[in-house]
N, C-alpha and C positions, 0 to 999 in steps of 0.2 A: 504495501498499500503506500502511496505516494507520502501522505503524511505521516504516517505511523513509520517511514522508511528515517527519515528527518529525525523521527526523536529515537526510536530503538536501535537503529543500525551507527548511528555515530559516532566517530573515536573519540578517545576523553585525552589524544594529543593536543588539543586547544584547552584545556580548562587550566585555568590558575584557582589552583586549591589553597583552602583555607582550612584552618585546624579552629578556627572561632566565629562566630556566627554574629555579623556585628548587628547589634539590637540596641534596644534602648538603654542594657545593663549588660550588654556583654557575661551574660552567663556563661557560654561557652569561649573560652580564653584562646587566644590563637598563640600557639605555639611557633618563633620565629624560622625553626627550621621546617616549619610544612611548605613554604614556599617553593618547591620541591619542581622538577622537569618530569613529565611521562615516564620518563628510563626507569628512573627510583622512586616511581609512585608506591613500589609495595616488597619495597627492602627491610623494612624496619619500621616499628608501631609509629612512631612519629609521623612519618612520609605514608605511611597505609590509614593513619588516622583523618592526614589530612587531606585524604580521595573521599573518605566518608564522609566527611563533613557536607559536601555539598548536598547531601541526600536530604540532610535539616532545610537545608534552604530550596528542595524544591518541593516544601509543604506550601499552598498559598496561604491566604489570611483574610479569610471573610468579611470581619469584621472591618478592617483598614484598607483593604484591597481596591477604594476607590475614595473618593471625597464622599458619596454617599454609595452605599448599598445592600442588598436586600438577600436576607439567606434564609428566609422565613417563608415557606413558599404551601405550608397546609391553611386551613382553616384558620389560624392564629393572627394573623397581622392582613392587614389591608392598606393601602397607603392613598393620600389624597386625592381626588378624582382628575385631577389634573397631568400627574405622570404618568406616562404611560411607557417609558427606557426603562425600570429596572425589570430585572424577573419576578418579581412581583405578583406585577401587573401583567405581564405577560404569561405566567404557570395559568391566572383567573382566567385572560381571555382562552386556554386552551389550546396555547402556544408554545410548546416545547420547544420549538425548536430555537426559543432566544436563548437556549442557553451556548448556543455558538456565535464565537465570533464575529463572523459573517450576515449575522442576523443580528446581529449586537453594535449600531451604529455608535450609541455613544462607547463602548467596550467598558459598560460599567458590570460585567458579572466578574466575577471569581473564579469560573469553571473554566474560559478559554478566553482568550483575550487574541488579537490579530498582532498586537507588537509583542507577543513574548517570543522569543528569542532564546533557544539551550542554551546560551552565552548568560541570559541574565539569570539562571539558576542559582548563579553564587552573587548575584549582584546586589545592591542596597534598595530598588525601585521596586515597593509595595504594589508599583500598578502593573507589575510587569511575573506575577509569580503566579500563577493559574494553574489551574490543576488537571487539565488534559493534556499538552502537552509536556508538563515536567510530570505528573506519571510514569508518563511513556520512557521518558528519559530515565527518570531513578529505576524503571525498572532494568531499562541496559545497562545504568551504571552497576547497580545492586549486581550483577548477571557478570560481569567485569571483574567486580571486587571478587565477589566468590571462586570466578577458577582461575585466580590468581593468590589462592587463598595458601599455596605450598609456597611463594615465593617468600614469605615473611620470615624473618630469623629473629623472633619472640622467645617471651616469657608464656607460658599456658596461658594464665591470665589474658596476657597481650592479644594473642590466639583467639580467644572464646569471644571478647569484647569487640573484636573489629567484625567477625563472622556474626555472632549474636544481629549487631547492628543490620548489619548485611542481608541479613534474612529477613529480621522484620520489617525494615523498610519495601523490600522484594512483598512479602505479603500485603502490605498495609496499602500498596498504591495498586496492586490488582484486586485490593477490596473496596478502597476506593472509590475504582468504576464500578466493577461488578454491581452496588448495591442501585445505581443509576441505570447499567447498563444492559445488565442481566448477565448470563455467561459470555467471555470470552477468550481465546485467547490466552491460554494462560505461558508466557514466556518464559520458563526459566534457565533458557541457556542465553549466550552471546550469539548472536544471526549474523553470518555474514552477510559485508557491505555487499551491495548488488545485485544478492539473490534472492528470485522470486519468491515472495510469500504467497503458501497457501495454507498457513494453519490454520484449523476450521476453530469455529465457536465450541467451544463446551458446555455442558448443560451448568446451569449455576450449582448445583451440589458437587461435578467433580471440579469446576472451580476452585467451590469452598474448600473442597478436602487439600488441595493446594495451597491455598493459601495457609489450611490448621495446620498442614506437613512443617510450614513454614516460622509459624509463628509459635508452633510448638520445638521446632532448633532453637528460636531466640529466648526462648523462657527459658530453655538448658541451660543456655550460652551467658546471659546478661546478669548483672548483680541488682539487686533489692535497692540497694546504694552504692552508688557511685563514690561518696566521699570514702568511704572504710574498704575500696581495693586498692591497691598498691598504687595504680595508673592515677586513680580518682583522688587523691588525696594532693596529690601537685594542684589540685585544682579545685581543694574543697570548698565550698560554699557555693562554686559556679558552676553548679553542674547539674541543674534542677533541670535542666531542657534536654539532657540524654535520657536516651530510652534504655529504660531498666525490662526485668524479670515482672514485675508490675503490670507494666505496660503490653508486653508482649503476653500475656493469658488474659488480659481486658481484652484484645484483640482477637487472642483465639475464642475465650466465647463470647464472644458478641459476631465475629464470623462465622459460627455455630448456628448460633441462636436465627442468625437471618436467614442463612440455609434453611432454619427448622420451620421459619414463619410461615404463615399458606400462601406468600403471594410465591416465595422461590419455593417452594413446595411444588405449588403448581406447576411452574416451570422445569421443573426438573421430574416429576412423576404423574405428574394431572390429580394430581389432590388438591383438594383445598382447606385442607385440614395442619394442623404443628405433626409435622412426621417429628416424632416421639425419641426415635434414636438421635437423632441431632438434638433435640432439647436435654438430651440427658446429658450429652458431650459436654455441651454448651453448660452447663449447671454444674458439673466437674470440673470446668477451670475457670470459673468464677470461683467456685467453690474453693479450690487450690489459691485462688490468688487471696479470699477474704479469710483462710485460716491465717494467711501469712499475717495480713495487715492488722487482724483485728486480734494477732497475737499478740501485736504492742509492742513490739521492736522495730520499728518503719519512722519514716518520715510522714507517713502518709496517713492520714485521718480528714473525718468531718470537720469544717473550719464549724467554729462556734456562731448559733445563727446570727450574735449579735456583730460580726466582722463576714457575713452572708457575699456579704457586696465585694468583698477582696477577692471573692472567685473570679469575676467579670472586668473589674477598674478598680483602681488608684487614681485618689488625687493627691498623694501626700507630698508632691514636685521633685521628688525624684528620681520618676519615670519607672520604679518599679512594676516588674510585670505582674500583674494580676497570677491568682495560680495558688495561695499559700495565706494564710494570715498575714498578721502587721508585723508580728516578731519573729517568722520565717521560723516558726516551730514545726509547722501544721501542713502537709503540702496535698491540696484535696484535685488537684489536675493530675491525671494522671500519664497525660500525652499532649500537650500544646507545642505550638511549630514558633518559631521565633517572631520577633517583630521586623522591618526591615529599615534602613534607614537610621536617620536620628532628629531629635530636636520634633523641630515641625515636621519631619520626615514620616515621621511613625505617630504622629497624632492623632487621636478619636476625634477634634475637633470639629471638623465636618459631619461626620458621624452621628456624634452627640449634642448635634444641633436639631435633628429629625424629629423627638421623640418629644418634645411640648408644643407643638405650633405652631406656625410661621409668625406668627404677630409679638411672641414675644423671643424667637429665636432669630428670625433674618437669617431663614431657609427657604430653599424653592423644597424642599420634601419633607412630609412628616410622614412617620410609619407607626401606626396604634392597634392594638389591641382590638379582636371583633369581640361583639358582648357574646354571643356564644363559646366564644372561647373563654372570655373571663367566665360565663359560669359553671368553666369546671374547678375553678376553686371555692372549695367548699367552705364548712362550718369549721370553726376553733374543735370541734365534738367528733370531727372525724367525717360526720356525712355528709352525702352531695345533699345539691340544693333543694333538690326534686323527693327525696328522699322526708317521706312525713314524718318521720320524728327528727329533724334536720333542725327545727327552730326557727327555721329561716322565713322572715315577715317581709314582705313586699313594698310594708310601707314604712320598714327599720332595714333595708338589704345590705347597709353596709356595718350593721351591726355582728361582732361574735363571729368573724369569718376568721377563717386559716392564715392565719397573721403571713404566710407569703404573698397573700392580696395583699397588705399594707406595705410591704416592701415593693412589689414589683408593678402596683395600678394607681395610678392617678383616678379617681372619681369625685363627684360633685361634690364639691366645699373644701378640698384638698388648696392648700396652701403651692401656688406655682410660681413664687419670686417671693426671697425674705426679705429685702429691702425696701423702707420704704420710700418709696420715690412717686410723683406729684400724678406723673406725666402717663403712671401703671397702674395708676391706683384702683382702674377697675380690672387689671388685669391680675392682681394678687391673689384672688384666691379664685377656684375653679368652677365658671358658672357652666354647668356640661347637662342642664337639664333641657329636653327640647323647644330649641327656637333659644337655648343660651346664648349669653357671649362666645363662649367657646367653641360653637358646634356651626362649626362651619365646613361643608366638603372640600374646600378649596385652602383654608389658612387655620382650622384649628381640629378637631376632631368628626370623623362622619360618623362616631360609634356608639359617645358617651364616655370612653375610657381614654389615657393617656399609658405608655409600655414605660414607668421608670425604674425598670428593673438592669439597666444599666446605668444610669446619670443619676444624679442628687437634684432638690430643689433649686441650688442654685446652680444648674445650668441653664441658664437665660441669659439675654444680652444684660439685665439690668445687674443681676449678680457676680454675671461673667466667670462661674465658675467651670468653668472649660475653656480660660484664657490662658495666656503662657506661665501665670503662676499664680496658684500649681498646676500643673500642667497635667490635663485629665488622661488617665492610660488605658484605653477600651482591649481588652482580647479575651476571645472568650477559647477556654480548653474546646481540643476534638475529645478527650472523655475525660470524664471527673469522677470520683467515688460514692455521689450518689446516685449515679448511671448505672455502675455496678451493681450495687446493691436491689436498683431495682430491676437491672435485666436477668438477676441472677433469682427473684421471684419470679417473674416469667417463667423462665426456665425449667426451672423448678418444679413451679406446679404445672407448666404441660407435660412434663417429662414425668410426673407421680401420679396425676387427674385429681390434686389438691394441694389447698392452701396451705394445707400442716405437710407437707413433704416438705424432706430435706435431701441434697442429693451434692454433695461430696464434702459437706460442713455443718456444722451442728445447727445453722440457722434454718429456720423453715422457712419457707416463700413470705408468710405472712408476716415472719420475725423481720425479713432482710424490708418488706413496706414500712414496718412501723419502727424502724431505725433511722429511715429519711425521716418521718415524722416528727420522732422524738426531739431530731434536731431541729424543726421547725416550734414545736409547741404545740403541734399537732397530736389529739387522740387516736387509738389506736381504730386500726380495721374494727367495725364492729364484728360481733360473731355472726349476725344474719349475712353479711358478706362475705364470710369465710367459711359456709355450709355448703356451698356448690363451686365448683370449677369458675362456671360463668360471671356467678356474681363476684366473685373475687376477679376473675380477670376485669371485667369491668371498672374496680378498682383500682388495680395495677392502672389500667390503659390511662385513667384517669389521674393517677397521682403522677406517671409519668409528663401528663400533659401539665400538669401546677410545676413541679421542681422543673424540670430541665424546660420551661416558657423560655420561647423564643431562641432557643441555641442553637436553634438549626436543626431540629429532631423530629420534629412533626410532621413534616412531608414523609420523609422514609417513615416513618411511622406508618404511617397511614397505608403507605403505599403496602408493607407488608403483609400489611392486617387486613387487605382486602376492603379497606371502609375510603378508599379516595372519591369515588363517585357514587357512593352511598349516604343516604339523607341519615343525618343531618350535620354531617361533613362535607356536605358536597355545598354548604349556604352560610355566606357569612353577616351577620346581624347588629343591627344598632338598638340601644337601651334606651325605650323614647320611658319616660316621667318626668310629672312637674313635681316642684318642689313646694310643700305647706310652708309658712312662716317664714320669716326670715333664717338665711342661712346662718348654722353654727360654725363658725370659722375655726374656734377651738376644739370642738369635735367633731369630725366631720359624719362619725357614726350615728348622733343623734339627729341628724338633720332627717326630718318625714316625708316622702314622696308618697303622690299618688300617680292612678292612670298609670300603672305599671307595667310595659308591655316591649314587646323585640320586634322588631320590622326588620324583614329578607331585605338587604339592600344590594347582594350581589349572590348569583345562584352558578354553580361553577359547572359547566354540560360539559363534563367528562364521560369518557367510553372507555372500555376495555384498553384500548393502543394508550393509553395515559398512565399504564401503571409505570410504563420504561419510556427511557428519555429517546428520541432517534440520534441515531449516530451521524456521522456526517456523511452526508452522498458521496463527496469525495475517496471517501474510504471504501463504503458498502458499492460502489462501482467498480470497482478494482478487479475484485477476483470473487467468484459465486461461495468461494468457502465462509466469505466474511459477511454471512445477511444483514441488512434491516431487522430491527425489531419489527413485529406486526403492526398493521396500520398507516405504520410510518412511507 
């Protein structure tokens, strides 16, 4: 294939190798001796590690890959009505071709960009790191490293660290592509340049097995904590971005759980149920990981809820990358990529202006949560809103909700500006009732809510909370520990057929969900919702929606559960209501409302073809073995 030839058949001779990643915090230090020629690339640990480092750079950064960017394509988010160039809008219209650079005139997507050249893999330009080209390039590079492992002169530890990273990234790049496109050729050797490609697409299960083998090898070779290795002690305290045994086990489990899921199982076997064998193996991998973490001897853990925002954003002026608590003693981010450039080059200044409406932010784009998605945030007593025992009151809809609701969502009466400013006194508190001041489909909220999971109340042009000092740093990890607990719960429940089943560790499926809820101060899953597998899985899906909200997971979750085109997952709604009496700005949970209802503002007319993204025509037309996805 002409396009893939460019990325998976290109040699490494022209690469400038760098041991350290240029990020806002330089977590991965650069060894001076790692600027080397290709002939010496594999001779010792320092040089070989320099070769490996570029694989880290092949990761895109969806949150900072453009001035503004969208990565939430489920029923979770909608944009202001006059923006039609982001992928969020294109998905809503059923235009899944929009992920490709040739259909993205703004080049705002994170999966593919026309400006992306292979030499940008080790460059600082955040706009030039996108998934499609650099995944194929990274696969090629990982294979080159694996085929040259015998050339290194090093200790066993050093050899294991090199090999573990190479196997991990080969599996990870394949997995990232598979989850969007289905079974693909699994490239596990260096393909000769110029040779005609005839590699067939494998089934999803076949690809997943190959990725699982790579993740398993990586997990057996990599350490839990680089700081505790002989090599890692040289850069102790700056190894947080390096791939670990925990990351490899996490992706081993995720790869197998995705293969078990109804969409992928249907592609592989024709059955639209969970594949029990894959689910059991997924739970075993997650269980192995949780046994290590819950043993208490690792850097990984759940960040306390009073520092929950540290998972996604830091505002302390130091440029510290999110993913750890404030004193760096707990790491919740299991796997995260680098940020590119420095200063404003890696600033989220443009992105964070998109969450509170244009009138207080001067942004041309607003991303807001849909009302139907906000409904997943249940009550503090652990029950969903539509449960008759939940005590949800439509006249006081903001009262006694899941604490994550108050962390993530701005609702009617919430403070939007901290500083008293006469020019913005009418904007200081959110008037989000029907026809309220903030209700504007062009400049405000279309839904009656704003998403503040990644920003603070001071992120507006009056308080300037996104300015240079303190500099805001927004970065969402690919995987964090709470996600693993919830994936384990799903896998263990489907493998055993019970919410009280356990596989590979002492936690039952419901224990794992409750572990995440306990951190947030939410009551445990009610007994009536553990009595049947269907009831429990409904709570697992709701818990994933809340805990992982707006982190880019929902689109793939709906797809793999075969829910993307099903009601009510194919609609987006607004919250309609009128406030009764004066606004209580001291405690907006006490505001009384009337005429509480929802209005459908968008229906997504999806069909079966929308479960997989279309491949590039330039690739699928070159040889018959690499076929297009059905319907495209």
